N, C-alpha and C positions, 0 to 999 in steps of 0.2 A: 617242481624242478628247482634245482639250486641255481645260484648266481654263477653261471658259466660264461666263458667268453673265448674268442680267438683273438689273434693279434693282426692288425692291419696298419702298416707304417708305424708300429710301436703303440698304436692306440687299441684299447679294449673294445671289441665289438661283441655285444651280448649274443648268445646263441641259446635258443630254447630247446633243450634236449635233456632226456633222462640218461643218456649215455655218458661214459667217462670222456673227459677231454684232457689230452696230454700235450702240453705246449713245449716248444723247443727251449724255453728259458728256464725250465725246471732243472734242479740240481743233477738229476740222473736221467734226463730225457734225451732221446736222440735229437741231434741238431746239426744241420749243415754248416752252422757257424762254428761249432766246436765238435767236430765228429769224434775226436779222441775221447770224449766223455763216455761214450758207450761202445765205440768200435775197438775190437780186440787188436793186439799187436800185429797179427798176420794180416788182418783186413786193412789196418792202417798202412802197412807196407805196400799192399796191392794198390791202395788208393794213391799213395805217394808216387808210385811208378808212373801213373797216368797223370796225376795232378800234383806236382811238387809243392804248389802253393796250398794244397789241401782245400781248394775252393771249387765247388761244383755248381756255382751260380754266378750271375753277372748282374750289372745294373740295367735298369729299364730306360727306354727313351719315351718321355712323356709327350704331352701336347705342346708344351712350351720349351722343355729342355730335357737333358739327361738328369735322371735322379741318381745321384752319386754318393749318398750317405751310407755309411756303414750301419749295421744294426745298432751299435752303441750310440750313434748320433740321432737316431730316429725320434727320441723324446723331444727334440727341438724342432720338428718339422712344422712349417707354417700351414695355415688352413688353405692358402692358395696352392701350395705344393701338394697338399693332400687331395684337394679337388682335382687338380691337374692329373695326378696319379690315377685317381678313380675313373676319370673320363677316358684315360688312355687304355684301360683294361676293359675290353669289350667282349671277352669270351671266357667261358669256363670249359676246360678240356677234361673229359672223363677218360681214364685209362684203367686197365687191369694190370695187376703186378706179377702174376704167375709165381706167387710165393704162398707159404702157409700162414703167415701172420705179418703184421705191420712192421715188426722189428726186423724180420728178414728182408722186407722191402727196403728199408733204410740201408741195411748192410750191403745188399746187392747193388743198389744205386751208387753208394759211395765207392765201391770197388770198380765200378764201370765208368766213373767220371760223370755221373748223371745225378738228377735230383728231381724232387717234386715238392709242392707246397704242403699237401695234405695226403694222408692215407687213412682210409676208413677200414678198420679191422673187421673180421668176420662177425664179431659180437657187437658191432656198432661203435666201438671205441674210436674216437677221433684223435688222430695224431697230426699235429702241425710241426713240420720239420723246418720250415722256412717262412719268413715273413713275406707277405704278398708284395711288399715294396720291391723285392728283388725278383729277377727272372729265374725260374726253375728251368733246368735243361731237360725237357720232357716232350715238347710238342713241336720240335723242328722250327720252321719258319714262323710259326705262330707263338713262339715263346714270349715275345715282347708284349703281345696284347692279350695274354691268357693267364688264368690261374689254373694250375695243374692239380687234379684230384685223382689219386689212385684208389681203385676199389680192390681190396685184398681178395684174391681168388686164385687157387692153384690151377684153375682153368680146365686142365685135361681130365676127362672122366676117370681114367685109370688111377689118378691120384686121390680119388675120393676116400679110399680106405685110410689114407694118412691125414686127411683134412680135419683140422680141429673143429670145424663147423658141423661135422657129423652129417646127419641126414637132413640138415636144414637147407641144403642145396638140391635142386632138381637139375635135370639135364636138358639142354636146349640145342636146337639146330636151326641154322638159317644162313642165308647168303649175305656175305659182306665183301665188298670190292671184287665181286665176280666169282668168288669161290664159296662153297658151302662149308660152314664151320660147325663143329660140335663142341660144346663146352659145359662146364658146371655153371649154375646160376648164382645169383646174389641173394643174400639173406634179407629177411624183412627188416632186421635191425640195421643193416647197411643202408637200405632205402630210407628209413626214418632219419638216420643221421645225415645222409646226403641232402635230403629235403630241408632239414633244419639248418645245415650249413649254407645252402644256397639262399634260403630265406634271410639268413643273417646278413648276407651281402647286399640285399636289396631293400632291407627294412630301415627306415630312418632311425638314427641314433641321437638321442637328446644329449647335448653337450652344454654345460653351464656357460652362459655369456656368449654362446654362438648359435647360429641357425642350426636346425637339425641336419645331420650329416648322413647321407646315403653312401656307403663305401663304394658301390659300383653302380652309379646312376645310369650309365648306358645299358648295362645288363638289366637293370630294373625295368627299363622301358621296352626291352626286347628279350624277355626271359622265356624263350621258346627254343626247341630243338630245330634242326634243319627240316622244314616241311616242304614237300613237293606241291605241285599245283593240284594234285589229286587229294591232298590232305594227309598223306602218309609221311612218316619219318624216312628220310633218304638213307639208303643202306650202302652208300659208296662215296667216293671222293667228291667233294664239292667243286664246282667250276671255279670259284674264286674264294677259297677258304679264308684268306687273310682279311677279306672284307665282311665276312659273316659276323653278325652280332647275335649272341645268345649262348646257349650251352650245347656242346656237341661232343662227338667221340673222336678219338685219335684217328680213326680210319677216315673221318671226314676231311682231314687235312693232309693225309699221307696215303698214297696209293698202295703201299706195301705193308700197311698195318690193318689190324682188324679189331683192336680193343675199343670199347669194352665188350664187343661181340654181340651175337644174336640173343644172348640171354638178358641183355640190359633192357629194362622196361621203361621206355621213354615216357609213355603216357602215365605210368604210375608216378614218376617224378613230376611231370608237368601238372597233374591234377593235385599233387601234394603241395606244390608251390602256389598255384593259383587259387586253391580252395577246393572244398568238397564239391565234386561235380553233381549237377542235377542228373536226373535219370528219366528215361522213358517209363511210362506206367506199366509196361510189359515188354518183353523182348519177342520180336517177330521171327518166326521160322524163315520167312521169305527174305529176311535181312541177315541171315546167318547168326541170329541172336546177338547182334552187336549193340552196345549201348553208347551213350554220348561220349564217354571217356575214351573210346577205342578208335575213333576216326575223326577226321576233320576235312576241311575243304570241300571238294566236289563229292567225295564219298559221303560226307555228312549231309550235304544237300539231298543226295539221293535217299539217304536213310530217312530224313524228315518226310520226303515225298511218299515213301512207302507207308508211313503212318497216316498221312492224309488220305491216301487212297484206300487203306484198310478201313478207315472210319467211313468214308463216303460210299464204299461198297458194302458196308454192313447195313442190313435192312433196318430202317428207323434210327440209325445212329448218327444223324447229321447235325450240324450246328449252323445257325441258331434255331432252325425250324425242324420239327420232327414230323412223324406221321400224324395225320389228322390236322395238319396246319397249326399245331400247337407249338408254343414256345418250347424249345429244347435247350436246356442250360449247358449241355456238354455234348460229348460224342460217345459212340459205342465202338469198341475195338473187338474184333472177332479173333477167336483162338481155335486151334484144332479141336475137333470133337473127341478124339480118341486118347487124349492125354491131358494131364493137369498142367496149367500154365500159371506161374506165379504172377501176382500183381505187386508192383513195386511202388514205394513212395517216390513221388517225382522230385520233391524238394525236402530239405531239412525242416523239421517242424515238431509239433506236439499233437499226438493223437488225443482228441477231446471227446469223441463219441464213437461207439461201435455197436453193432448189432449182429447177432448170430442166430438166424431163424430158419426154420424149415422152408423148403420150396413151396410156393403157392401156384395158382393156376397160370399166372403170367411170368413166373420165374422166381428169382431169388431176391428177397428184400434185404439180405445181409449187406452191411456196408461198414466202411471206416471213414471217419471225417477227421482231417488233419488241419490244424491251424498253423499258419506260417507268419513270421514277423521279421521286420528289419527296422533299423533306425535311420531316419532321415532328418535333415535340417528343415524345420517348418518355416512358414512365411514370416514368423517373428524372430527367426534366427536361432531358435532353440531346438534341441533335438527332440524328436517325437517318434513314437513307434507306429508303424502302419501294419495292418493285419489283412490277411486274405486266407481263403480256405480251399482245400482240394478235397473232393468227394469221390470215393471209389464204391460204386453201387453195383449190385448183382454179383456179390462174392459168393463163392460156393460155401454152403453151410458145413460146419464141422460136426459130424454125427457122433464122433467119439474123440477121445483124448489123444489118440496116437499121432495125429497130424499137428498137434499144437507145438511140438518142439521145433518145427521148421519155421514157425512164425514168432519172431522175438517178442512182440508186444503181448501175445497170448500167454507166453511163459511168464513174462513180467507180471501180468495181471492175475493169472490163475495159479501160478506156481509150476515148477518143473514136474511135479508128481500129481498133477490134477487128474481126477477121474470123474466120470459122469455120476452125479449123486443119484442114489436110488429113489429119493423122494421128490425129484424134480417134477414139477407139474407138466411141463412140456419137454419130453425127454428126447426129442429129435429122432425118434424112431417111428414116426407116423402118427403120433398122438395129435389130438385136435383141441384147440381152445376156442371158446366163443369169441374172444377178442382178436383172434387171428384175422377176422374180417373187419375189425375196427382199428382204432389207433392203438399203437403199442404202449406198454407201460415204460416208465423211465426210472432207473435206479442209479443212485450215486455210487460210483465205483472209484472215486478219487482217493479214498482212504482205504487202502487194501487191507490193512491190519485191523480195521474197525470191525468188520464182519466178513471174513473171507468166504465163509460158507454161503452167505446170502449172495455175494457176488458170483460165486460159482454157479449157484442155482439160477440166478438171473441170466447168466450167459447162455446156459443150455436151455433155458426156458424161452428165449427169444425176445427178452426185454432190451430196450435201449440202455446201454451203460454209459454214463458220463465218466470219463477217465482223464488222466493227465500223464501221458506216457511219451517221453522224448523219442523221436524217430529220425534217423538219418536218411538222406537221399539214397535211393537204390535198395533200401531195406525191404525184404518181403513182408507184406501186410495181409496177404490172403491169396486165394486162388480164383481164377476166372470161373464164374458161375454160369447161370443160364437165364435167358430172357427171350420172350417172343410175344406174338399177338394172341396166342391161345395155348392151352395146356399141352396140346399135342404137337405144337410147333415151336419148341424151345431150342435156341441155338446157344453155343458157347460164346457169350458176350459179356463185357464189363463196361459199365457206364463210368466215364471219367469227366469231371467238370471242375472248373475253378471259378470262384465267385468272391465278391467282397462288398462291404457296405458302401465304400467310396470308390471312385474311379481312380485307383492308385496307379494303374499302369499306363494311363494316357500319356504321362510325362516321359515314359521310357523310350518311345520311338515314334517318329512321325508316320510310320507305316500303318498304325491302327486306324480303323474306320469307326468313328463314333456314330452310333445309331440313336435316333431320338428315343426318349424314354416312353415306355408304355405303362401307364399307371392304372389301366383297367383291371377289374377284378376277375376277369375270365381269361382263359388260356389262349384264345385264338390270335394268331399273328395277323395284324392288319397294317403293318409298316410297308409302305410302297417300295422302299429300297430293297426289301427282302423279297416281296412278292413279284415285282415287275420282272426281274431277270428270269424267274422260273416260269412265269406266264408267257413271256416272249419265247422262251425255248420251246415250250409245249405248243404255242401257236405255230411255230415253224414246223413242228412235227405233225400236228393234227389239224391245223387250220382253225382252231377255236381257242378262245380265251375263257378260262374258268373263273367264275366269281369266287368259288371256294375250291381250293386245290385238293385233289385226291392224293393219297399216299403214292400211288403209282406215278403221278405227274412230278411230285417232289423227288421221288427216287430217280426218275429219268434224268432230271437235271444234274443230280450229283454223280450218276453212274454213266453218263454219256461219254463219248469219246473225247480225247484231249485236244480238240480244236482250239486254236489260239484264243478266239473270243470267249468261248465257254470256259476255258481254263482260267482266263483272267477274271471272269465273274466268280468262279468258285474260290479263287484266291482272295477276292474281295470279301467273301463270306468268312473265310478263315481269319481275317483281320478285324472282324466286327467286335466292338464292345457294345453289348446290349444291356438295357435296364428294364426289368419286368419282375413280376411276382414269381417266386420259385415254384416250379412244378411239384415240389415235395411238400407244399404248404396245404394244410387242411382248410385254409381260408380261401383257397381258390374256388370261385363260383362255377363249378362244373355244370350245374344245371343251366345256367345262362349260356354256357358254351354249347350245350346240347341244343338249346332253343335256336341258337344262331345257325346250327348245322343240320337241323332235322331235314330229312329228305336227301341227305348226301351220304353221310357215313352210317347213320343208324336209321332203322325203319320208324322208330318212335322214340319219344323221350323216355318211355319206360325201358326200352332196350338199352338206351344210354345209361339209365340208372343202374341197370344190372351190370353193365360194363364197368361203371364207376366203382361198384363194390369190389371189383377185382383189384382196383388201384389203391384202396385204403391201406393195405399193409405196407405200401411203399412211402406213405406220407409221414416222415419222421420228424418234421419240424413242429413238434408239439409245444404247448405252452411251457412245459418244464424244460425242454431243450432250449427254447428261445430265451427263457429267463436265465438259465445257468450259463449260457455262452454269451449273453448280452447281445443278441442278434436283433435286428430291426423287428419290431412287433408285428408289422404288416407283411414282413417277408419279401420286401422288394430289394433286389440285389443287382449289382453290375456283374455280368458274366463275360468270360473270356475263353476263346478256343484254347484248350490246354496244350495242344501241340505247338500252335503258333506262339503261345506264351513261353513255352520251353525254348523255342527257337530264338526269341528275343532275349530271354535271360541268359541263354548260352553264349551270347556275344561277350559277356563279362567274365566268362570262364575260359578254360584252356582250349576247348576243341575247335571253336569257330574262328580260326585264324587264317589269314591269307598266306600265300606262299612266302616262305622266308629265305629260301635258298634254291639254287639250281644245281643239279648234279653234273659232274664232268662227263664228257663223251668217252667212248672207249679209247680213242687215241690219246686224249688228255690223261686218262687214267694210266695208260701204258707209259706215256712219257714221264709222268710224275714218279711212278714206281722206278723207272730206270734212273731218273735223276737222283732219287733217294739212295738207290743201291750204289750209284757211282760215288756219291758223297761219302758213304760208309766205307767203300773200298779205298778211297783216297785217304780217309782218316786212319784206316787200319795200316796202310803202307807208311804213312808219316809217323804213326806211333811206333812202328817197328824201328824206323830210323832213329827216332828220339831215344828209345830204350837202348839202342846200340851207340848212342852219343854221336850219331852221324848227321843229325838234322841241322840245317842252317838256321840262322836267326829268322829269316823269312818263313821257313817251314814251321818253326816253332810258333810264330804268330798265326800262321794258317791253321795250326792245330787248335789254338785258342779260339779262333773264329769259328771253326767247324763245331767245336763243342758247344758254343753258344746257340747253335741251331740244331742240336742233336735231338733225336727221338729216344724214347726210353727202352725200346727193344726192337728186334727184327722179327719178321714173320717167318717162323721156321717150318711152316706148312704141316706141323704135327696134327692140327685139328681139321685138315682138309678132308672132305669126303672123296674117296677114290684115290687119295694119295697112298703111297707105299708106307703105311704106318701100321700101328698095332690095332687099329680099329676094325678088326675083322668082323665084328658083329654088325657093322654097317651093311655087310653083304647078305645078311640073313633076311629072309622074307618077312620075319616079324618086325624088322626095323621099318619096313615100308608103312606099317600101320601104327607106329609108335608115336606117343605124345608125351610131353614132359610129365614125369611123375608116375607113369604107368609101370615101369620096371627099371631096374638099375643094371648098368653094364657090368661085365666082368671086372673084378678088382683084385688087387694084391697079388698073390702067388699065381693066379691064373694067367698073368701076363709074363711070368718069368721065362717062359719058353720062347718068347719072341726075340 
């Protein structure tokens, strides 16, 4: 990215974008300070009829005083005035322009006596027409506290055939301020530029001999759209729009407006500003396949609850205790039997180990291991990196190369044209290896170009591959495989866990429950804080207390009804941070475990030994893996409930926010729309008198006052569903089942008959 900037009170504000940036101070750039530079004679005449001064903007009222400098005087603004200006601007208002390009936007606004600070062209080019020091006449009563941004968009679907954006826009429909609208969408280039622009406003700028300067500090602390108590973006007028702090649409402050419309993706912008969102490890059908970035508030709480219950209702998928009273480092999530379900990376990180192996008696030993890191200030005041891992076990094996293209890391590792080699020892088609019942081999796959054939063979042979592949949150890393207690009883389940060498998340939130460490070499859970709630629950059910818990007793605890006391106990389990030897370690003394539990789960130690052989293919923490990843030699780790960890980490991201605004009632919406309409009617009448030279001095002043609180356009109802418009295809039955991108409406000459 080159050194690009926008202008704020005459000062340069860096903007990180690959898009072109066109500033109003360029020799041939559109400018509301000098409209004659680019405005043709006819347009200038139209503008002069409305604004003889050729000025479509006004001064701002700051916290301390009016800001009354002209643009030419801004080079001398003091830091105090600069800070006062920034604190007084509390909103960013998003509009659409109903034109074909940003130059048309400027021309239309000039001739209508209106203005905007920025317009983002369909190709992402950013135009700044006015310094943020001055009020743009675009957002009505909110002009003084807002920065106006127009998103270039011809809006109406029948204009698509003329749209220079071509097929980059899809068609969207939704309700805004009480009426259903249909419109063209925004391009990805526009979203990228908008996010870069908003981040420029809230990012500290280093200034020599001064403290770092944040252009819009109030916005930086409140950079969210209007969110309702349910966690959704409000789709109508706000109850008190002038007091709102954040970024919002024109329709949020004016009852007869609907821009930027139902096509505008608020969560796309929000996650772009706040950072890449984390992701659930898979999307649940019961939750309408929604991910973290799509909801907030109460809806997000319900979404998290659905994942907790999925895990707790999955047989053997509990945390931190599994079937057989053994430590269970993670959870199981269940998926539908009849279709493939993608497994997603929960957090940004680096894939460091993978395995693709045929299904064995107890299910799928295929897995992906991802290392995550971030930098923190250590106790010595110096930055240090902390690491943790997420494991995705029981992935569906890839029997051929046709599925590889849907999984980015597989394509990166094996190449886009990978095929199963003929000479592979274990060809994923039912072949058997003697070591399938022992510990797997380990192959270095970090240098792909060193020996790609060897890596390809190792992948399809079922070896553990050590890799170094960057991975973003939400990226598909595989498909949900199968797991069960016997070969004939396998369910669609994926094991998800998070672990680290150090207790790095204890500092995150006081809600964690720290469980005393278990340094024994066998797997049986003997911690009273874990056993006692389960024993008490079963005592209430059966009247007896078990010395060793049966799987059915543990299952009963997690799957029982949601009574308040029991729900609180399960919630305490979700918050536990535990320390014990990994269940994936070959160092685990399973024989001693068997001795402890003879007469309960197995008829004899011999029977347990046979069962143990079934688990060997899952023990991936070999000496080679341990050494390569610099993991603890004895395989003791801190473990965390992955869903609860996501819930905690999500508090620093965009979705988990409290209500930021309240929507207006129906009567308030109606009154606001009537008031705006009356204001426009008054202005129209006064302009007519002014043009006929009949206006009194008081009426001329009133015209000036009204223009300072003008909106950028009226709602002409063209996009309303059911209105008497050209959208006849709304009445077809096909439209009832239509979704954006499925088909395109009639365009061009097909509309000429209307």
